[in-house]
All heavy atoms as TSV, in Angstrom:
chain	resi	resn	atom	element	x	y	z
A	1	ALA	N	N	0.826	-1.194	0.000
A	1	ALA	CA	C	0.000	0.000	0.000
A	1	ALA	C	C	0.871	1.259	0.000
A	1	ALA	O	O	0.546	2.233	-0.669
A	1	ALA	CB	C	-0.942	-0.015	1.197
A	2	HIS	N	N	1.983	1.219	0.726
A	2	HIS	CA	C	2.863	2.386	0.782
A	2	HIS	C	C	3.518	2.647	-0.578
A	2	HIS	O	O	3.664	3.804	-0.982
A	2	HIS	CB	C	3.940	2.221	1.848
A	2	HIS	CG	C	3.398	2.217	3.232
A	2	HIS	ND1	N	2.905	3.345	3.844
A	2	HIS	CD2	C	3.258	1.212	4.124
A	2	HIS	CE1	C	2.486	3.039	5.058
A	2	HIS	NE2	N	2.687	1.748	5.251
A	3	LEU	N	N	3.892	1.578	-1.255
A	3	LEU	CA	C	4.485	1.750	-2.582
A	3	LEU	C	C	3.464	2.326	-3.554
A	3	LEU	O	O	3.786	3.232	-4.331
A	3	LEU	CB	C	5.019	0.412	-3.100
A	3	LEU	CG	C	6.207	-0.165	-2.343
A	3	LEU	CD1	C	6.469	-1.595	-2.773
A	3	LEU	CD2	C	7.431	0.690	-2.534
A	4	ASP	N	N	2.243	1.815	-3.518
A	4	ASP	CA	C	1.188	2.336	-4.387
A	4	ASP	C	C	0.938	3.816	-4.108
A	4	ASP	O	O	0.782	4.613	-5.032
A	4	ASP	CB	C	-0.109	1.549	-4.217
A	4	ASP	CG	C	-0.051	0.172	-4.848
A	4	ASP	OD1	O	0.759	-0.025	-5.780
A	4	ASP	OD2	O	-0.814	-0.701	-4.416
A	5	GLU	N	N	0.904	4.173	-2.831
A	5	GLU	CA	C	0.677	5.571	-2.455
A	5	GLU	C	C	1.809	6.464	-2.950
A	5	GLU	O	O	1.575	7.536	-3.510
A	5	GLU	CB	C	0.539	5.688	-0.937
A	5	GLU	CG	C	0.220	7.083	-0.463
A	5	GLU	CD	C	0.034	7.145	1.047
A	5	GLU	OE1	O	-0.352	6.134	1.658
A	5	GLU	OE2	O	0.298	8.230	1.607
A	6	TYR	N	N	3.030	6.021	-2.750
A	6	TYR	CA	C	4.200	6.782	-3.206
A	6	TYR	C	C	4.130	7.007	-4.710
A	6	TYR	O	O	4.328	8.122	-5.196
A	6	TYR	CB	C	5.472	6.030	-2.823
A	6	TYR	CG	C	6.750	6.662	-3.329
A	6	TYR	CD1	C	7.286	7.783	-2.709
A	6	TYR	CD2	C	7.425	6.123	-4.419
A	6	TYR	CE1	C	8.467	8.355	-3.156
A	6	TYR	CE2	C	8.609	6.690	-4.877
A	6	TYR	CZ	C	9.119	7.801	-4.248
A	6	TYR	OH	O	10.286	8.377	-4.694
A	7	LEU	N	N	3.841	5.955	-5.451
A	7	LEU	CA	C	3.787	6.056	-6.907
A	7	LEU	C	C	2.590	6.874	-7.378
A	7	LEU	O	O	2.683	7.610	-8.358
A	7	LEU	CB	C	3.781	4.660	-7.529
A	7	LEU	CG	C	5.082	3.877	-7.329
A	7	LEU	CD1	C	4.891	2.410	-7.695
A	7	LEU	CD2	C	6.209	4.507	-8.118
A	8	ALA	N	N	1.468	6.767	-6.687
A	8	ALA	CA	C	0.270	7.524	-7.056
A	8	ALA	C	C	0.484	9.024	-6.889
A	8	ALA	O	O	-0.136	9.825	-7.586
A	8	ALA	CB	C	-0.926	7.065	-6.239
A	9	GLN	N	N	1.350	9.393	-5.972
A	9	GLN	CA	C	1.629	10.812	-5.731
A	9	GLN	C	C	2.709	11.344	-6.671
A	9	GLN	O	O	3.259	12.407	-6.447
A	9	GLN	CB	C	2.038	11.025	-4.279
A	9	GLN	CG	C	0.929	10.765	-3.301
A	9	GLN	CD	C	1.385	10.909	-1.859
A	9	GLN	OE1	O	2.510	11.281	-1.568
A	9	GLN	NE2	N	0.488	10.599	-0.944
A	10	GLY	N	N	3.003	10.581	-7.690
A	10	GLY	CA	C	4.000	11.019	-8.663
A	10	GLY	C	C	5.379	10.469	-8.416
A	10	GLY	O	O	6.303	10.729	-9.172
A	11	GLY	N	N	5.533	9.692	-7.350
A	11	GLY	CA	C	6.826	9.112	-7.054
A	11	GLY	C	C	7.861	10.173	-6.760
A	11	GLY	O	O	7.580	11.207	-6.178
A	12	GLY	N	N	9.032	9.927	-7.195
A	12	GLY	CA	C	10.134	10.847	-6.947
A	12	GLY	C	C	11.418	10.184	-7.376
A	12	GLY	O	O	11.439	9.361	-8.293
A	13	ALA	N	N	12.466	10.493	-6.673
A	13	ALA	CA	C	13.784	9.987	-7.018
A	13	ALA	C	C	13.871	8.453	-6.955
A	13	ALA	O	O	14.706	7.856	-7.625
A	13	ALA	CB	C	14.828	10.596	-6.097
A	14	LEU	N	N	12.996	7.852	-6.187
A	14	LEU	CA	C	13.053	6.392	-6.031
A	14	LEU	C	C	11.898	5.670	-6.729
A	14	LEU	O	O	11.576	4.529	-6.388
A	14	LEU	CB	C	13.076	6.036	-4.543
A	14	LEU	CG	C	14.285	6.569	-3.776
A	14	LEU	CD1	C	14.159	6.255	-2.297
A	14	LEU	CD2	C	15.573	5.989	-4.338
A	15	SER	N	N	11.302	6.298	-7.710
A	15	SER	CA	C	10.162	5.685	-8.410
A	15	SER	C	C	10.524	4.351	-9.048
A	15	SER	O	O	9.769	3.386	-8.963
A	15	SER	CB	C	9.617	6.621	-9.490
A	15	SER	OG	O	9.019	7.733	-8.903
A	16	GLN	N	N	11.675	4.306	-9.694
A	16	GLN	CA	C	12.092	3.067	-10.347
A	16	GLN	C	C	12.223	1.938	-9.332
A	16	GLN	O	O	11.718	0.834	-9.540
A	16	GLN	CB	C	13.412	3.297	-11.076
A	16	GLN	CG	C	13.927	2.084	-11.827
A	16	GLN	CD	C	15.197	2.406	-12.604
A	16	GLN	OE1	O	15.437	3.544	-12.972
A	16	GLN	NE2	N	16.003	1.401	-12.847
A	17	GLU	N	N	12.874	2.216	-8.220
A	17	GLU	CA	C	13.055	1.205	-7.182
A	17	GLU	C	C	11.715	0.808	-6.565
A	17	GLU	O	O	11.476	-0.367	-6.275
A	17	GLU	CB	C	14.017	1.708	-6.107
A	17	GLU	CG	C	15.453	1.803	-6.554
A	17	GLU	CD	C	15.767	3.045	-7.403
A	17	GLU	OE1	O	14.872	3.894	-7.617
A	17	GLU	OE2	O	16.915	3.148	-7.859
A	18	ALA	N	N	10.836	1.783	-6.374
A	18	ALA	CA	C	9.518	1.496	-5.806
A	18	ALA	C	C	8.722	0.580	-6.729
A	18	ALA	O	O	8.052	-0.337	-6.266
A	18	ALA	CB	C	8.757	2.790	-5.545
A	19	ARG	N	N	8.793	0.841	-8.022
A	19	ARG	CA	C	8.071	-0.016	-8.970
A	19	ARG	C	C	8.620	-1.438	-8.950
A	19	ARG	O	O	7.871	-2.411	-9.014
A	19	ARG	CB	C	8.142	0.574	-10.373
A	19	ARG	CG	C	7.258	1.800	-10.530
A	19	ARG	CD	C	7.327	2.394	-11.891
A	19	ARG	NE	N	6.878	1.460	-12.918
A	19	ARG	CZ	C	6.970	1.704	-14.219
A	19	ARG	NH1	N	7.481	2.835	-14.653
A	19	ARG	NH2	N	6.542	0.809	-15.087
A	20	TYR	N	N	9.934	-1.576	-8.854
A	20	TYR	CA	C	10.554	-2.899	-8.809
A	20	TYR	C	C	10.147	-3.641	-7.529
A	20	TYR	O	O	9.761	-4.817	-7.574
A	20	TYR	CB	C	12.072	-2.759	-8.904
A	20	TYR	CG	C	12.789	-4.078	-8.942
A	20	TYR	CD1	C	12.784	-4.856	-10.095
A	20	TYR	CD2	C	13.467	-4.556	-7.831
A	20	TYR	CE1	C	13.444	-6.075	-10.135
A	20	TYR	CE2	C	14.132	-5.768	-7.866
A	20	TYR	CZ	C	14.121	-6.521	-9.020
A	20	TYR	OH	O	14.762	-7.732	-9.053
A	21	LEU	N	N	10.196	-2.964	-6.403
A	21	LEU	CA	C	9.795	-3.581	-5.138
A	21	LEU	C	C	8.312	-3.954	-5.131
A	21	LEU	O	O	7.913	-4.963	-4.549
A	21	LEU	CB	C	10.096	-2.643	-3.968
A	21	LEU	CG	C	11.560	-2.437	-3.641
A	21	LEU	CD1	C	11.719	-1.353	-2.591
A	21	LEU	CD2	C	12.191	-3.729	-3.190
A	22	ARG	N	N	7.495	-3.139	-5.790
A	22	ARG	CA	C	6.060	-3.403	-5.875
A	22	ARG	C	C	5.792	-4.737	-6.570
A	22	ARG	O	O	4.887	-5.476	-6.182
A	22	ARG	CB	C	5.368	-2.258	-6.622
A	22	ARG	CG	C	3.871	-2.424	-6.718
A	22	ARG	CD	C	3.237	-1.199	-7.398
A	22	ARG	NE	N	1.817	-1.394	-7.536
A	22	ARG	CZ	C	1.236	-1.928	-8.612
A	22	ARG	NH1	N	1.975	-2.287	-9.653
A	22	ARG	NH2	N	-0.072	-2.082	-8.652
A	23	ILE	N	N	6.586	-5.064	-7.573
A	23	ILE	CA	C	6.422	-6.343	-8.276
A	23	ILE	C	C	6.615	-7.500	-7.305
A	23	ILE	O	O	5.813	-8.436	-7.265
A	23	ILE	CB	C	7.397	-6.434	-9.467
A	23	ILE	CG1	C	7.027	-5.376	-10.515
A	23	ILE	CG2	C	7.391	-7.835	-10.071
A	23	ILE	CD1	C	8.110	-5.115	-11.541
A	24	ASP	N	N	7.665	-7.449	-6.505
A	24	ASP	CA	C	7.892	-8.510	-5.508
A	24	ASP	C	C	6.781	-8.547	-4.467
A	24	ASP	O	O	6.362	-9.618	-4.033
A	24	ASP	CB	C	9.249	-8.330	-4.830
A	24	ASP	CG	C	10.398	-8.795	-5.703
A	24	ASP	OD1	O	10.173	-9.605	-6.625
A	24	ASP	OD2	O	11.529	-8.343	-5.467
A	25	ALA	N	N	6.291	-7.377	-4.064
A	25	ALA	CA	C	5.204	-7.326	-3.083
A	25	ALA	C	C	3.935	-7.956	-3.658
A	25	ALA	O	O	3.243	-8.716	-2.966
A	25	ALA	CB	C	4.935	-5.888	-2.661
A	26	LEU	N	N	3.638	-7.663	-4.903
A	26	LEU	CA	C	2.455	-8.259	-5.532
A	26	LEU	C	C	2.586	-9.776	-5.618
A	26	LEU	O	O	1.621	-10.501	-5.359
A	26	LEU	CB	C	2.250	-7.666	-6.937
A	26	LEU	CG	C	1.803	-6.206	-6.969
A	26	LEU	CD1	C	1.961	-5.634	-8.371
A	26	LEU	CD2	C	0.357	-6.077	-6.489
A	27	ARG	N	N	3.757	-10.254	-5.952
A	27	ARG	CA	C	3.995	-11.706	-6.000
A	27	ARG	C	C	3.789	-12.329	-4.627
A	27	ARG	O	O	3.181	-13.390	-4.489
A	27	ARG	CB	C	5.396	-12.000	-6.501
A	27	ARG	CG	C	5.567	-11.731	-7.985
A	27	ARG	CD	C	6.977	-12.035	-8.488
A	27	ARG	NE	N	7.374	-13.381	-8.144
A	27	ARG	CZ	C	8.497	-13.683	-7.498
A	27	ARG	NH1	N	9.330	-12.748	-7.134
A	27	ARG	NH2	N	8.795	-14.935	-7.234
A	28	ALA	N	N	4.305	-11.670	-3.593
A	28	ALA	CA	C	4.178	-12.187	-2.228
A	28	ALA	C	C	2.717	-12.249	-1.795
A	28	ALA	O	O	2.342	-13.111	-0.990
A	28	ALA	CB	C	4.982	-11.327	-1.262
A	29	LEU	N	N	1.904	-11.354	-2.334
A	29	LEU	CA	C	0.475	-11.339	-2.013
A	29	LEU	C	C	-0.323	-12.308	-2.891
A	29	LEU	O	O	-1.534	-12.402	-2.763
A	29	LEU	CB	C	-0.088	-9.922	-2.186
A	29	LEU	CG	C	0.429	-8.886	-1.184
A	29	LEU	CD1	C	-0.005	-7.487	-1.602
A	29	LEU	CD2	C	-0.070	-9.221	0.211
A	30	GLY	N	N	0.364	-13.002	-3.787
A	30	GLY	CA	C	-0.309	-13.961	-4.655
A	30	GLY	C	C	-1.017	-13.320	-5.836
A	30	GLY	O	O	-1.855	-13.952	-6.471
A	31	LYS	N	N	-0.675	-12.097	-6.138
A	31	LYS	CA	C	-1.299	-11.377	-7.257
A	31	LYS	C	C	-0.403	-11.483	-8.488
A	31	LYS	O	O	0.098	-10.491	-9.016
A	31	LYS	CB	C	-1.546	-9.924	-6.874
A	31	LYS	CG	C	-2.509	-9.784	-5.710
A	31	LYS	CD	C	-2.758	-8.338	-5.364
A	31	LYS	CE	C	-3.756	-8.236	-4.232
A	31	LYS	NZ	N	-4.093	-6.846	-3.941
A	32	ASP	N	N	-0.216	-12.717	-8.956
A	32	ASP	CA	C	0.728	-12.985	-10.034
A	32	ASP	C	C	0.375	-12.270	-11.331
A	32	ASP	O	O	1.263	-11.784	-12.038
A	32	ASP	CB	C	0.844	-14.484	-10.289
A	32	ASP	CG	C	1.554	-15.207	-9.163
A	32	ASP	OD1	O	2.232	-14.553	-8.360
A	32	ASP	OD2	O	1.419	-16.437	-9.089
A	33	SER	N	N	-0.877	-12.209	-11.670
A	33	SER	CA	C	-1.286	-11.564	-12.911
A	33	SER	C	C	-0.960	-10.074	-12.881
A	33	SER	O	O	-0.437	-9.508	-13.850
A	33	SER	CB	C	-2.784	-11.776	-13.149
A	33	SER	OG	O	-3.190	-11.139	-14.330
A	34	VAL	N	N	-1.235	-9.431	-11.767
A	34	VAL	CA	C	-0.941	-8.003	-11.622
A	34	VAL	C	C	0.573	-7.796	-11.594
A	34	VAL	O	O	1.096	-6.845	-12.191
A	34	VAL	CB	C	-1.607	-7.420	-10.351
A	34	VAL	CG1	C	-1.293	-5.946	-10.188
A	34	VAL	CG2	C	-3.107	-7.636	-10.395
A	35	ALA	N	N	1.291	-8.688	-10.928
A	35	ALA	CA	C	2.752	-8.597	-10.873
A	35	ALA	C	C	3.351	-8.756	-12.262
A	35	ALA	O	O	4.293	-8.036	-12.632
A	35	ALA	CB	C	3.312	-9.663	-9.935
A	36	TYR	N	N	2.807	-9.673	-13.043
A	36	TYR	CA	C	3.293	-9.888	-14.404
A	36	TYR	C	C	3.098	-8.622	-15.233
A	36	TYR	O	O	4.009	-8.179	-15.929
A	36	TYR	CB	C	2.576	-11.071	-15.042
A	36	TYR	CG	C	3.038	-11.357	-16.449
A	36	TYR	CD1	C	4.178	-12.125	-16.677
A	36	TYR	CD2	C	2.353	-10.849	-17.548
A	36	TYR	CE1	C	4.620	-12.386	-17.958
A	36	TYR	CE2	C	2.783	-11.101	-18.838
A	36	TYR	CZ	C	3.920	-11.860	-19.041
A	36	TYR	OH	O	4.357	-12.117	-20.311
A	37	ASP	N	N	1.921	-8.038	-15.151
A	37	ASP	CA	C	1.646	-6.801	-15.891
A	37	ASP	C	C	2.569	-5.677	-15.450
A	37	ASP	O	O	3.081	-4.906	-16.275
A	37	ASP	CB	C	0.189	-6.376	-15.728
A	37	ASP	CG	C	-0.785	-7.325	-16.413
A	37	ASP	OD1	O	-0.354	-8.115	-17.287
A	37	ASP	OD2	O	-1.981	-7.278	-16.061
A	38	ALA	N	N	2.804	-5.575	-14.156
A	38	ALA	CA	C	3.696	-4.544	-13.628
A	38	ALA	C	C	5.133	-4.782	-14.099
A	38	ALA	O	O	5.853	-3.834	-14.406
A	38	ALA	CB	C	3.631	-4.512	-12.102
A	39	ALA	N	N	5.528	-6.035	-14.174
A	39	ALA	CA	C	6.869	-6.374	-14.642
A	39	ALA	C	C	7.044	-6.003	-16.113
A	39	ALA	O	O	8.075	-5.438	-16.503
A	39	ALA	CB	C	7.146	-7.862	-14.434
A	40	ARG	N	N	6.054	-6.309	-16.925
A	40	ARG	CA	C	6.125	-5.961	-18.349
A	40	ARG	C	C	6.203	-4.437	-18.509
A	40	ARG	O	O	6.994	-3.934	-19.306
A	40	ARG	CB	C	4.917	-6.504	-19.119
A	40	ARG	CG	C	4.768	-8.012	-19.112
A	40	ARG	CD	C	5.922	-8.813	-19.631
A	40	ARG	NE	N	6.464	-8.263	-20.862
A	40	ARG	CZ	C	7.676	-8.525	-21.340
A	40	ARG	NH1	N	8.465	-9.346	-20.690
A	40	ARG	NH2	N	8.102	-7.988	-22.450
A	41	ALA	N	N	5.414	-3.701	-17.743
A	41	ALA	CA	C	5.430	-2.235	-17.823
A	41	ALA	C	C	6.792	-1.695	-17.366
A	41	ALA	O	O	7.327	-0.761	-17.966
A	41	ALA	CB	C	4.302	-1.647	-16.976
A	42	PHE	N	N	7.343	-2.292	-16.319
A	42	PHE	CA	C	8.656	-1.879	-15.829
A	42	PHE	C	C	9.703	-2.068	-16.917
A	42	PHE	O	O	10.521	-1.176	-17.173
A	42	PHE	CB	C	9.040	-2.674	-14.575
A	42	PHE	CG	C	10.353	-2.255	-13.977
A	42	PHE	CD1	C	10.392	-1.313	-12.960
A	42	PHE	CD2	C	11.542	-2.793	-14.429
A	42	PHE	CE1	C	11.600	-0.912	-12.410
A	42	PHE	CE2	C	12.761	-2.399	-13.889
A	42	PHE	CZ	C	12.787	-1.454	-12.881
A	43	LEU	N	N	9.684	-3.221	-17.570
A	43	LEU	CA	C	10.657	-3.502	-18.627
A	43	LEU	C	C	10.481	-2.573	-19.822
A	43	LEU	O	O	11.465	-2.200	-20.463
A	43	LEU	CB	C	10.568	-4.962	-19.058
A	43	LEU	CG	C	11.042	-5.965	-18.015
A	43	LEU	CD1	C	10.744	-7.388	-18.470
A	43	LEU	CD2	C	12.522	-5.786	-17.734
A	44	ASP	N	N	9.249	-2.192	-20.109
A	44	ASP	CA	C	9.010	-1.225	-21.187
A	44	ASP	C	C	9.604	0.137	-20.842
A	44	ASP	O	O	10.183	0.801	-21.700
A	44	ASP	CB	C	7.511	-1.060	-21.457
A	44	ASP	CG	C	6.898	-2.254	-22.159
A	44	ASP	OD1	O	7.642	-3.099	-22.719
A	44	ASP	OD2	O	5.653	-2.351	-22.142
A	45	ASP	N	N	9.479	0.542	-19.584
A	45	ASP	CA	C	9.941	1.866	-19.157
A	45	ASP	C	C	11.430	1.917	-18.830
A	45	ASP	O	O	12.061	2.967	-18.980
A	45	ASP	CB	C	9.146	2.339	-17.939
A	45	ASP	CG	C	7.692	2.632	-18.277
A	45	ASP	OD1	O	7.373	2.801	-19.473
A	45	ASP	OD2	O	6.873	2.681	-17.337
A	46	TYR	N	N	11.986	0.814	-18.352
A	46	TYR	CA	C	13.387	0.785	-17.928
A	46	TYR	C	C	14.113	-0.433	-18.520
A	46	TYR	O	O	14.635	-1.279	-17.794
A	46	TYR	CB	C	13.485	0.728	-16.398
A	46	TYR	CG	C	12.737	1.820	-15.687
A	46	TYR	CD1	C	11.530	1.554	-15.037
A	46	TYR	CD2	C	13.229	3.123	-15.656
A	46	TYR	CE1	C	10.841	2.565	-14.377
A	46	TYR	CE2	C	12.544	4.137	-15.000
A	46	TYR	CZ	C	11.350	3.850	-14.372
A	46	TYR	OH	O	10.667	4.845	-13.716
A	47	PRO	N	N	14.183	-0.544	-19.834
A	47	PRO	CA	C	14.731	-1.762	-20.452
A	47	PRO	C	C	16.216	-2.000	-20.194
A	47	PRO	O	O	16.665	-3.146	-20.251
A	47	PRO	CB	C	14.473	-1.555	-21.944
A	47	PRO	CG	C	14.386	-0.078	-22.113
A	47	PRO	CD	C	13.781	0.441	-20.832
A	48	THR	N	N	16.966	-0.961	-19.891
A	48	THR	CA	C	18.406	-1.132	-19.670
A	48	THR	C	C	18.812	-0.942	-18.212
A	48	THR	O	O	19.995	-0.851	-17.910
A	48	THR	CB	C	19.204	-0.143	-20.551
A	48	THR	OG1	O	18.842	1.192	-20.194
A	48	THR	CG2	C	18.938	-0.383	-22.034
A	49	SER	N	N	17.832	-0.917	-17.326
A	49	SER	CA	C	18.147	-0.707	-15.914
A	49	SER	C	C	18.807	-1.930	-15.293
A	49	SER	O	O	18.731	-3.044	-15.821
A	49	SER	CB	C	16.868	-0.386	-15.135
A	49	SER	OG	O	16.034	-1.522	-15.081
A	50	PHE	N	N	19.449	-1.698	-14.169
A	50	PHE	CA	C	20.062	-2.796	-13.419
A	50	PHE	C	C	19.021	-3.852	-13.056
A	50	PHE	O	O	19.256	-5.048	-13.178
A	50	PHE	CB	C	20.725	-2.225	-12.154
A	50	PHE	CG	C	21.282	-3.274	-11.244
A	50	PHE	CD1	C	22.462	-3.918	-11.559
A	50	PHE	CD2	C	20.624	-3.630	-10.082
A	50	PHE	CE1	C	22.979	-4.901	-10.731
A	50	PHE	CE2	C	21.129	-4.611	-9.244
A	50	PHE	CZ	C	22.317	-5.239	-9.575
A	51	GLN	N	N	17.846	-3.418	-12.628
A	51	GLN	CA	C	16.793	-4.340	-12.209
A	51	GLN	C	C	16.205	-5.114	-13.382
A	51	GLN	O	O	15.667	-6.207	-13.204
A	51	GLN	CB	C	15.666	-3.598	-11.490
A	51	GLN	CG	C	16.075	-2.901	-10.237
A	51	GLN	CD	C	16.360	-1.429	-10.474
A	51	GLN	OE1	O	16.726	-1.011	-11.559
A	51	GLN	NE2	N	16.210	-0.628	-9.430
A	52	ALA	N	N	16.281	-4.556	-14.590
A	52	ALA	CA	C	15.668	-5.193	-15.758
A	52	ALA	C	C	16.248	-6.573	-16.017
A	52	ALA	O	O	15.504	-7.509	-16.334
A	52	ALA	CB	C	15.820	-4.311	-16.990
A	53	ASN	N	N	17.551	-6.734	-15.865
A	53	ASN	CA	C	18.156	-8.045	-16.100
A	53	ASN	C	C	17.641	-9.080	-15.108
A	53	ASN	O	O	17.308	-10.203	-15.487
A	53	ASN	CB	C	19.683	-7.954	-16.037
A	53	ASN	CG	C	20.239	-7.218	-17.224
A	53	ASN	OD1	O	19.670	-7.245	-18.310
A	53	ASN	ND2	N	21.353	-6.548	-17.030
A	54	ALA	N	N	17.570	-8.714	-13.851
A	54	ALA	CA	C	17.051	-9.633	-12.834
A	54	ALA	C	C	15.584	-9.948	-13.091
A	54	ALA	O	O	15.151	-11.094	-12.946
A	54	ALA	CB	C	17.230	-9.037	-11.443
A	55	LEU	N	N	14.834	-8.951	-13.496
A	55	LEU	CA	C	13.412	-9.149	-13.759
A	55	LEU	C	C	13.200	-10.046	-14.969
A	55	LEU	O	O	12.328	-10.921	-14.957
A	55	LEU	CB	C	12.744	-7.792	-13.968
A	55	LEU	CG	C	11.240	-7.742	-13.929
A	55	LEU	CD1	C	10.688	-8.428	-12.680
A	55	LEU	CD2	C	10.771	-6.302	-13.978
A	56	ARG	N	N	13.995	-9.873	-15.995
A	56	ARG	CA	C	13.898	-10.759	-17.171
A	56	ARG	C	C	14.175	-12.210	-16.769
A	56	ARG	O	O	13.515	-13.124	-17.238
A	56	ARG	CB	C	14.871	-10.317	-18.254
A	56	ARG	CG	C	14.374	-9.161	-19.061
A	56	ARG	CD	C	15.280	-8.887	-20.261
A	56	ARG	NE	N	14.971	-7.586	-20.788
A	56	ARG	CZ	C	15.585	-6.451	-20.452
A	56	ARG	NH1	N	16.591	-6.470	-19.587
A	56	ARG	NH2	N	15.212	-5.303	-20.973
A	57	GLN	N	N	15.158	-12.416	-15.906
A	57	GLN	CA	C	15.458	-13.769	-15.441
A	57	GLN	C	C	14.276	-14.342	-14.670
A	57	GLN	O	O	13.929	-15.509	-14.836
A	57	GLN	CB	C	16.715	-13.777	-14.584
A	57	GLN	CG	C	17.969	-13.562	-15.372
A	57	GLN	CD	C	19.204	-13.531	-14.501
A	57	GLN	OE1	O	19.134	-13.476	-13.267
A	57	GLN	NE2	N	20.361	-13.556	-15.131
A	58	LYS	N	N	13.645	-13.531	-13.841
A	58	LYS	CA	C	12.473	-14.004	-13.096
A	58	LYS	C	C	11.353	-14.388	-14.051
A	58	LYS	O	O	10.678	-15.386	-13.849
A	58	LYS	CB	C	11.977	-12.932	-12.131
A	58	LYS	CG	C	12.852	-12.726	-10.935
A	58	LYS	CD	C	12.278	-11.653	-10.032
A	58	LYS	CE	C	13.200	-11.359	-8.880
A	58	LYS	NZ	N	12.628	-10.372	-7.964
A	59	LEU	N	N	11.142	-13.595	-15.079
A	59	LEU	CA	C	10.089	-13.895	-16.044
A	59	LEU	C	C	10.378	-15.188	-16.780
A	59	LEU	O	O	9.483	-15.988	-17.023
A	59	LEU	CB	C	9.943	-12.745	-17.052
A	59	LEU	CG	C	9.312	-11.471	-16.525
A	59	LEU	CD1	C	9.460	-10.351	-17.546
A	59	LEU	CD2	C	7.852	-11.687	-16.200
A	60	GLN	N	N	11.635	-15.428	-17.123
A	60	GLN	CA	C	12.003	-16.628	-17.861
A	60	GLN	C	C	12.025	-17.865	-16.981
A	60	GLN	O	O	11.795	-18.968	-17.456
A	60	GLN	CB	C	13.365	-16.446	-18.519
A	60	GLN	CG	C	13.333	-15.441	-19.647
A	60	GLN	CD	C	14.709	-15.148	-20.208
A	60	GLN	OE1	O	15.714	-15.648	-19.717
A	60	GLN	NE2	N	14.758	-14.325	-21.228
A	61	LEU	N	N	12.289	-17.700	-15.723
A	61	LEU	CA	C	12.390	-18.842	-14.814
A	61	LEU	C	C	11.081	-19.137	-14.106
A	61	LEU	O	O	11.060	-19.821	-13.111
A	61	LEU	CB	C	13.492	-18.602	-13.777
A	61	LEU	CG	C	14.901	-18.476	-14.338
A	61	LEU	CD1	C	15.881	-18.110	-13.236
A	61	LEU	CD2	C	15.319	-19.774	-15.010
A	62	ASP	N	N	10.008	-18.605	-14.617
A	62	ASP	CA	C	8.646	-18.789	-14.125
A	62	ASP	C	C	8.419	-18.303	-12.705
A	62	ASP	O	O	7.463	-18.702	-12.070
A	62	ASP	CB	C	8.161	-20.220	-14.322
A	62	ASP	CG	C	8.590	-21.213	-13.245
A	62	ASP	OD1	O	9.480	-20.928	-12.441
A	62	ASP	OD2	O	8.004	-22.290	-13.223
A	63	SER	N	N	9.308	-17.447	-12.180
A	63	SER	CA	C	9.035	-16.845	-10.880
A	63	SER	C	C	7.799	-15.971	-10.946
A	63	SER	O	O	7.089	-15.807	-9.985
A	63	SER	CB	C	10.235	-16.011	-10.409
A	63	SER	OG	O	11.309	-16.851	-10.139
A	64	LEU	N	N	7.586	-15.393	-12.127
A	64	LEU	CA	C	6.359	-14.658	-12.386
A	64	LEU	C	C	5.607	-15.445	-13.441
A	64	LEU	O	O	6.097	-15.623	-14.530
A	64	LEU	CB	C	6.639	-13.247	-12.932
A	64	LEU	CG	C	7.212	-12.246	-11.961
A	64	LEU	CD1	C	7.571	-10.968	-12.708
A	64	LEU	CD2	C	6.194	-11.928	-10.889
A	65	SER	N	N	4.468	-15.928	-13.114
A	65	SER	CA	C	3.674	-16.696	-14.057
A	65	SER	C	C	2.981	-15.763	-15.024
A	65	SER	O	O	2.598	-14.657	-14.660
A	65	SER	CB	C	2.614	-17.517	-13.327
A	65	SER	OG	O	3.220	-18.366	-12.389
A	66	THR	N	N	2.804	-16.229	-16.236
A	66	THR	CA	C	2.006	-15.455	-17.166
A	66	THR	C	C	0.568	-15.564	-16.721
A	66	THR	O	O	0.181	-16.528	-16.048
A	66	THR	CB	C	2.134	-15.999	-18.601
A	66	THR	OG1	O	1.680	-17.333	-18.610
A	66	THR	CG2	C	3.551	-15.895	-19.122
A	67	PRO	N	N	-0.265	-14.610	-17.046
A	67	PRO	CA	C	-1.669	-14.683	-16.639
A	67	PRO	C	C	-2.342	-15.980	-17.058
A	67	PRO	O	O	-3.107	-16.554	-16.307
A	67	PRO	CB	C	-2.299	-13.476	-17.319
A	67	PRO	CG	C	-1.179	-12.504	-17.458
A	67	PRO	CD	C	0.044	-13.362	-17.709
A	68	ALA	N	N	-2.021	-16.490	-18.223
A	68	ALA	CA	C	-2.627	-17.744	-18.692
A	68	ALA	C	C	-2.205	-18.922	-17.832
A	68	ALA	O	O	-2.969	-19.852	-17.611
A	68	ALA	CB	C	-2.263	-17.987	-20.152
A	69	ALA	N	N	-0.971	-18.889	-17.337
A	69	ALA	CA	C	-0.457	-19.998	-16.541
A	69	ALA	C	C	-1.106	-20.067	-15.164
A	69	ALA	O	O	-1.080	-21.101	-14.519
A	69	ALA	CB	C	1.069	-19.891	-16.401
A	70	THR	N	N	-1.692	-18.977	-14.691
A	70	THR	CA	C	-2.298	-18.990	-13.372
A	70	THR	C	C	-3.777	-19.399	-13.421
A	70	THR	O	O	-4.405	-19.562	-12.400
A	70	THR	CB	C	-2.189	-17.603	-12.697
A	70	THR	OG1	O	-2.830	-16.639	-13.520
A	70	THR	CG2	C	-0.748	-17.227	-12.473
A	71	THR	N	N	-4.291	-19.584	-14.637
A	71	THR	CA	C	-5.684	-19.982	-14.780
A	71	THR	C	C	-5.808	-21.483	-14.609
A	71	THR	O	O	-5.094	-22.234	-15.273
A	71	THR	CB	C	-6.202	-19.573	-16.188
A	71	THR	OG1	O	-5.970	-18.187	-16.359
A	71	THR	CG2	C	-7.670	-19.904	-16.338
A	72	PRO	N	N	-6.700	-21.965	-13.725
A	72	PRO	CA	C	-6.853	-23.407	-13.554
A	72	PRO	C	C	-7.403	-24.049	-14.834
A	72	PRO	O	O	-8.170	-23.446	-15.562
A	72	PRO	CB	C	-7.885	-23.551	-12.424
A	72	PRO	CG	C	-8.176	-22.196	-11.943
A	72	PRO	CD	C	-7.538	-21.203	-12.860
A	73	HIS	N	N	-6.976	-25.279	-15.085
A	73	HIS	CA	C	-7.425	-26.000	-16.287
A	73	HIS	C	C	-8.645	-26.810	-16.003
A	73	HIS	O	O	-8.873	-27.452	-15.117
A	73	HIS	CB	C	-6.322	-26.911	-16.821
A	73	HIS	CG	C	-5.119	-26.132	-17.251
A	73	HIS	ND1	N	-5.104	-25.346	-18.380
A	73	HIS	CD2	C	-3.913	-25.973	-16.688
A	73	HIS	CE1	C	-3.932	-24.782	-18.508
A	73	HIS	NE2	N	-3.188	-25.153	-17.470
């Protein structure tokens, strides 16, 4: 909630870090679909950032499930 509030107020010098931490927080809350969307948006906005490489690895190693993968069969 604090990260969402910080970002909703326009963020600041730590917006990039807040967005990255928010992805992990969403995953911890079991909101994989929202975390996946946030991760894709982060990569679109910060493709060459330090966090982008780690996030790409998480996406490839299924740490973040695609929305389709979280749907029961």
